C-alpha positions in Angstrom: -15.1 -102.5 -43.5 -13.6 -105.3 -45.7 -11.4 -104.6 -48.7 -14.2 -105.8 -51.0 -16.7 -103.4 -49.3 -14.2 -100.5 -49.4 -13.5 -101.1 -53.1 -17.2 -101.3 -53.9 -17.7 -98.0 -52.0 -14.8 -96.4 -53.9 -16.3 -97.4 -57.3 -19.8 -96.3 -56.3 -18.4 -92.9 -55.3 -16.3 -92.6 -58.5 -19.3 -93.5 -60.6 -21.5 -90.8 -59.0 -18.8 -88.2 -59.4 -18.1 -89.2 -63.0 -21.8 -88.9 -63.9 -21.9 -85.4 -62.4 -18.6 -84.3 -64.1 -19.6 -85.7 -67.5 -23.0 -83.9 -67.2 -21.1 -80.6 -66.7 -18.6 -78.9 -69.0 -16.3 -81.9 -69.1 -12.5 -81.7 -69.5 -11.0 -78.4 -70.4 -9.8 -75.1 -69.0 -11.9 -72.7 -67.0 -12.6 -69.3 -68.6 -11.2 -66.3 -66.6 -14.7 -65.1 -65.7 -15.5 -68.5 -64.2 -12.8 -68.3 -61.6 -12.4 -64.6 -61.1 -12.5 -63.8 -57.3 -12.5 -67.4 -56.3 -10.0 -68.9 -53.8 -8.3 -72.1 -54.8 -10.6 -74.2 -52.6 -13.6 -72.5 -54.2 -12.3 -73.4 -57.6 -11.7 -77.0 -56.7 -15.2 -77.3 -55.1 -16.7 -75.7 -58.3 -14.8 -78.3 -60.3 -16.3 -81.2 -58.2 -19.8 -79.7 -58.6 -19.2 -79.7 -62.4 -19.6 -75.9 -62.7 -16.1 -75.5 -64.3 -14.1 -77.9 -66.4 -11.8 -80.5 -64.9 -8.3 -81.2 -66.2 -8.2 -83.2 -69.5 -5.2 -85.3 -68.3 -7.5 -86.9 -65.7 -9.6 -88.4 -68.5 -6.5 -89.3 -70.6 -4.9 -91.2 -67.7 -8.1 -92.7 -66.1 -8.2 -90.8 -62.8 -10.4 -88.2 -61.2 -10.8 -85.8 -58.3 -12.8 -87.4 -55.5 -12.7 -85.0 -52.6 -11.1 -81.7 -51.5 -10.9 -79.7 -48.3 -8.6 -77.1 -46.9 -5.0 -78.4 -47.5 -6.2 -81.7 -48.9 -7.1 -83.4 -52.2 -8.0 -87.0 -53.0 -7.8 -88.5 -56.5 -8.8 -92.0 -57.5 -7.1 -93.8 -60.4 -7.8 -96.9 -62.4 -4.6 -98.6 -63.5 -5.3 -100.0 -67.0 -3.5 -101.9 -69.7 -2.8 -98.7 -71.6 -0.7 -97.5 -68.6 1.7 -100.5 -68.7 5.4 -100.1 -69.3 7.3 -102.7 -71.5 7.8 -104.9 -68.4 4.1 -105.3 -67.8 3.6 -103.1 -64.8 2.0 -99.6 -64.5 4.5 -97.0 -65.8 6.1 -94.8 -63.2 4.9 -91.7 -65.0 1.3 -92.7 -64.2 2.1 -92.9 -60.5 3.9 -89.6 -60.7 1.1 -87.8 -62.5 -1.6 -89.1 -60.2 0.5 -88.1 -57.1 1.4 -84.7 -58.6 -2.3 -84.0 -59.2 -3.1 -84.8 -55.5 -0.2 -82.7 -54.3 -0.8 -79.7 -56.5 -4.5 -79.6 -55.9 -4.0 -79.9 -52.1 -1.7 -76.8 -52.5 -4.3 -75.2 -54.7 -6.9 -75.4 -52.0 -4.8 -73.1 -49.9 -4.5 -70.3 -52.4 -6.4 -67.1 -51.8 -8.1 -65.4 -54.7 -5.5 -64.0 -57.2 -2.7 -66.3 -56.1 -1.4 -69.3 -58.0 1.3 -71.9 -57.7 3.5 -74.2 -59.9 5.4 -77.3 -59.0 9.1 -76.6 -58.5 10.1 -80.0 -57.2 8.5 -83.4 -57.2 9.9 -86.4 -55.5 8.2 -89.8 -56.0 9.0 -93.1 -54.3 7.5 -96.2 -55.9 7.4 -98.9 -53.3 5.3 -101.6 -54.9 4.5 -102.4 -58.5 0.9 -101.9 -59.8 -0.9 -103.9 -62.4 -4.5 -103.6 -63.8 -5.4 -106.4 -61.3 -5.5 -103.6 -58.7 -8.8 -102.1 -59.7 -8.5 -98.7 -58.0 -5.9 -96.7 -56.0 -6.3 -93.4 -54.2 -3.8 -90.6 -53.9 -4.3 -88.3 -51.0 -2.3 -85.1 -50.9 -1.9 -83.0 -47.7 -0.3 -79.6 -47.4 2.6 -79.4 -44.9 3.3 -75.7 -45.3 1.9 -72.9 -47.3 3.6 -69.5 -47.2 3.8 -66.4 -49.4 6.4 -67.8 -51.7 6.6 -71.6 -51.1 4.3 -74.4 -50.3 5.2 -78.1 -49.5 2.9 -81.1 -49.5 3.1 -84.9 -49.2 0.9 -87.7 -50.7 0.4 -91.4 -50.5 -0.9 -93.8 -53.1 -2.8 -96.7 -51.6 -5.1 -99.5 -52.6 -8.5 -100.3 -51.1 -6.7 -102.9 -48.9 -4.4 -100.2 -47.5 -1.4 -101.4 -49.5 1.1 -98.5 -50.0 2.2 -98.3 -53.7 4.0 -95.0 -53.6 4.5 -91.8 -51.7 5.6 -88.3 -52.9 6.5 -84.8 -51.8 6.5 -81.5 -53.6 7.7 -78.0 -53.3 5.6 -75.4 -55.1 6.3 -71.8 -55.9 3.5 -69.5 -54.9 2.9 -66.2 -56.8 0.5 -63.5 -57.7 -1.5 -64.6 -60.8 -1.1 -62.3 -63.8 -4.3 -60.9 -65.3 -5.3 -63.0 -68.3 
């Protein structure tokens, strides 16, 4: 598949998911009764089906969830002019937030019902500058380890042509969710 074909496929997939998500509850926070008894993977799948809200930051920063599976989450982002730093390239915080979302959601897919997580450490390596000329990038997070108290994951941020723009790792604390 050529880079042009891959980019077109990414945009087509993004458009279809955006349409579904925007027809659902939109951005926000799920109510406790919407997620009660669900595993992390079930919650992420419900989000992709637009049965529960998706995170508002995704709309703010022009990225969205594309795909989830056990120990895996893929986000797609659109680097825009509003994400530029004063030097004219995409701000490192945008990279970090997109990668953190892929990492955290990959960990989330491994949570049994009643368990949660929070990021304890995030390491991001920016290896190539991004500009709005790069129409889309994908962050794919994969869990390396998920135990009772700690989970670790890694992610890569790539363009449709396979260019690596950044990679990241995380350590998450895993815990019993308090009743809300």
